[in-house]
Every structure is written in structure tokens, then in C-alpha cells.
ROGU-828476 format. One record per residue (C-alpha): x, y, z. Coordinates in steps of 0.5 Angstrom, whole numbers, plus 500, padded with zeros to 3 digits. Layout:
BEGIN
XYZ;...
END
This chain:
BEGIN
151863151;152857147;146854150;142859145;146858138;140856133;142849129;137846123;135839125;137833122;132831116;131824119;129827125;125833122;121828119;120823125;116830127;112831122;109824122;108825131;106832129;099828125;099823131;093826135;095828142;091822147;096817144;101818149;108817146;113823147;113826140;121827137;126830136;122835142;122830148;129829146;131836146;127837153;132832155;138835153;137843154;136842162;144842163;143849160;138851163;140849170;147854168;141859166;138859173;145860176;145866171;139869173;139868180;147870180;143878179;140881185;134884182;128886187;122890185;127897188;133895185;134899178;141897178;139890178;134890175;137893168;143888168;138882168;135885163;140886158;141879159;135876157;135881152;142879149;140872149;134872146;137876140;142871139;136866137;133871133;128875135;127882135;130884143;129890146;128894153;122898154;122904159;115905162;111910161;104908163;106907170;099906174;101910181;099905188;101907195;107903193;111904187;116907187;118913182;122909178;120901175;125896172;125896165;121890161;125886155;120885149;121880143;118878138;120872133;117872126;114866123;111863117;104862120;098866122;097863129;100869135;103866142;106870147;110868153;111871159;114871166;118876171;125878174;124881180;123880186;121881194;129881196;133886198;139887196;145884200;142877200;145874194;153874199;150869204;144864200;148864192;145859187;146852189;144846188;141840193;140833189;135834185;134841187;136848185;135853190;136859190;133867192;128869186;128861184;122859184;118867184;119867178;127867175;125859173;119863169;124867164;129860164;123855161;121861156;129862154;130855154;124853149;124858145;132855144;128848143;124851137;130853134;134848134;127845131;128851126;120851127;116858126;110855124;108861129;106868126;108871132;112869138;113874143;116875149;114879154;119879161;117885166;121887172;115890176;110883177;112884186;109890187;103889183;107892175;104899176;109899169;108892165;100892166;098897159;103894156;101887158;094888156;095891150;100885146;095880151;089883147;093882139;094874142;091867140;094865147;099867152;102862157;105865164;110862167;110862174;111856178;107850178;107846187;112841188;107838191;104836182;104839176;097844175;095850170;092855173;086858169;083863175;087867180;084872185;084880183;088884189;086890192;088894197;083900202;086906205;082908210;084916213;081920219;083927221;079929228;082934232;088933239;087935246;089934253;086927255;086928261;084936263;080936257;078931252;070934251;075939246;078933241;075929237;077923237;080921230;081912234;074912236;072915229;076910225;074903230;066905228;069906221;071899221;066896225;061897219;065895214;067888217;061884213;064887206;066880205;062875200;063868200;058867195;062871189;069870192;070877195;075877201;076883205;080884212;082889215;090888217;093895219;092901223;095906227;093911230;096918237;102920238;103920246;099916252;095922254;093926248;087925244;090922237;088927231;088922226;088915225;089910219;088903216;088898211;085892208;087887203;082885199;081879193;076878188;074872183;070877179;072883176;065887177;066886185;071891185;065896183;061894187;065894192;068901191;061904191;059902199;065904201;064911199;057910201;059907208;064912209;059918209;056914217;060918223;060917229;063923232;062930229;066933225;071929224;073928216;072921214;076920207;077912203;082911197;081904194;086901189;085896184;092893184;090887180;084883176;082877176;084871171;077869170;076862167;074862159;072856155;078858150;081856156;078851158;079847152;087849151;088846158;085839157;090838151;095840155;093835159;093830153;101833152;103831158;100824157;104824152;111823156;106819162;105825166;099827169;097835169;091838173;088844171;085848177;080853175;078856182;083862184;087860191;088867193;093870189;095874183;099874177;101878170;097873167;090876169;093883165;095878158;088877160;083883161;082886154;081878151;077873150;083868147;086863152;091866158;093859163;097860168;103856172;108854166;114854170;118849174;115845180;116850186;117852193;118857199;117863194;118870198;120865204;128868205;132861205;127855203;126857196;127851190;125848184;125841182;130840177;126833175;120838173;125842167;124836162;116835163;115842163;119845157;116839153;110841155;111848153;114847146;108842144;103847146;106852142;107848136;100846137;097852138;101854130;098848128;090849130;091843133;090844140;083846140;082854141;
END
């Protein structure tokens, strides 16, 4: 906990900070004492990674999620935040939504300025209880390994230690600095999405701290929307040998439905629809009475959800076999994060900040297929929402190869801290 005790900056350091902030970010010179503190904070951040990874927190592991949420809340409170645990109440129910979802950690730091800034990450993982015993946290050279370390416990650590740096400088020039850490991202945030959207709409900027790639530092301005299609056909069973004509073959009808929906993808708009699962029948010699299928959907534009849903409802009206019942259910699991001019301008400013420490930062404005909570935060605002402020990471969801590059700790802490400072001072082009 000692790493999170705020202390006032010395007068010389404070004067150096003020002078540095008056220098345009295009000048490739690091701002002190931000850079020094980012370097000094690295050992404490590694310890925080160990603390976080050592708590198993799968999306459906409520006991583990409660433990890690309490740890995060306590550390934010120790730094002066109004920190509390929030029980989700407005839950968006999907096929795989558990009865109970994890709490959120919500903390607010009040400053003396006007700008409102929010930092988000998630503390849940895809792993099952018991895996930690075989794969504990470890450091091997410049890599720190652990279940969930790249997705997204590193993001939680980056937020905690960015706040610690700001506290050590006694920087309070923002209006509010909000932190929201949720425990249900890996199951499409059924409990956190409403709060992410509500709080996101109140901000001047939102920085989401999912990991960047080990192949190079980047920020993302766009992520895919994710949907799911569940198709069900109800027919009638009969003996496949002696009286197949008395049945209504649900498998035949399902095959017809999938074939007539094979052309739903649209490369021009980035809409992707791929049928991935199907099931039918109970025995080889019985005409199947029920058949089901599922499809994965990716979109780059929210508007494509509406068009796809209309098309699905129209297509299922065209049946092949009389007296079969076809139903389709469409889930909007995540909206896409769409590029905005404000996000472009703020990301360009981030590139200038990275140049101050001699680093290059790529900005991606095309979605790569995955979806994140940044899209929920952006759903009701035109303010900039930018993804991938976390560490360089690799191996998310891979069971035995997940790690973060510890060489990225200092530059990423520097970047996020400086972005908060410049947004607070209206120097970030947003």
C-alpha cells in the first residue's frame, strides 16, 4: 500500500513541471517530474500486477471478483478518491448472462479545474477457478506472466499508478477524474454497460486501458461491434425408416435457413456474419424435431444492427418445409466504437507526447475484429473516447502464454499521465 501514499512535489520539481507544461508537446523532451515518477513507479506497478493476478477473478467467480474489487477500491480510497463498490442493477440479459454479475469499482477524484476525464478497465478474466495454482504470477526477464495480466489486469495497474503519479505531484487541475473498473467485460458487460454509457456521456475525454500489442505501441479509435444470432427450428419427429413422411425434418429446414442467410456479410461496410454452431436430432433413426444454429456478427457501424435485424426477420418467413416453426433472436452484445474527429485530434496529441520520450505511437482508426467497453462509454457522447492505454501485452485468453512487456511500463504511465494533464489544461486539441 505504500506505493499509493500521496506526497507533495518539491518546489523545484513543481517549478520545473510548470515550465515544461508551457512547452508545446511537439518538442521532443520529456516533462519532469512526470518522466521521473513514471520511471520510479515501475517496481510498485509490478507488485500491483502480482497482487491483481494472484486473485482469481473469472467473470462468473463472484467471490474472487469481490476480493479484487475490494482491493482496487481500497487503493483508490487510500489516494483520496471517493471510492465505492457498485452492485449492477440494470442488467442486459443475454444467452450466457449469469444470474449474478460482478460489482463495479467507481471512484471520483475532485479537482480545481473544469475538465471531466474518465479512466476505464476491467478486472474479470476468462479463466476458471483453480488455474492459478498451476500458473502463478512470475517475472522472466522483461516479461511478467499471469492469467489475465494482459487482459486486463495490466490496465487496472496502469490506472492505479497513473493516479499515484498525479497524487505525488499534487496535480488536481482537472474538474473530476473518474475511475470505473468493471467485473463483467469478458461476458459483454451486461451489468456495467448502462453505467459506462451514463458516465461516458458526462466526460470531456475517456481513456480505456486495454493492452496494446507487443509488436508496437498503438492507440485505437475504432473497435468492432459484436452481435449474435440464435436460430431455432421446431418440426416433428417420426421414425426415419418406416414413416419419415409423418415427420417434419427440422434439420432440413435449418439447412435451408442457413443457406438463405449465407450472404448477410457486407465487405463494403465491414459487416461480418458467420454461422459457427449447429445442433439437431437425438438419434440416427429419428427425424429431428428440433434444430438450432448460432452465428457470430461483427459490425463497424451501429446502424448496421438495425438493417441486419430486419433482414433476419424477413428471411425466416421463407420456409422450405410446411408446418415447421422458425424463430430468430438477435443479441446486440456490443456496439462498435466509431471514429470521431475529436478522437482523431486527441490521438494526434498523444503521438506528440510519446515523441517527448523518443517513442513512436501508431493510431489505428480501423477496427480489428474485437470489441471493448470503450464503445459503451462512447455510445451517448461525441467527446473523444480512445482505447489501448494499457501496457504492451500478448496471449490474452491463451491459458499459458499471457504476459506484459515490462519495458512498456514507464512510457505508458508517462503517456496516460500527460494526457490527463493536457486535457485538464485544454492543451490536447479536444
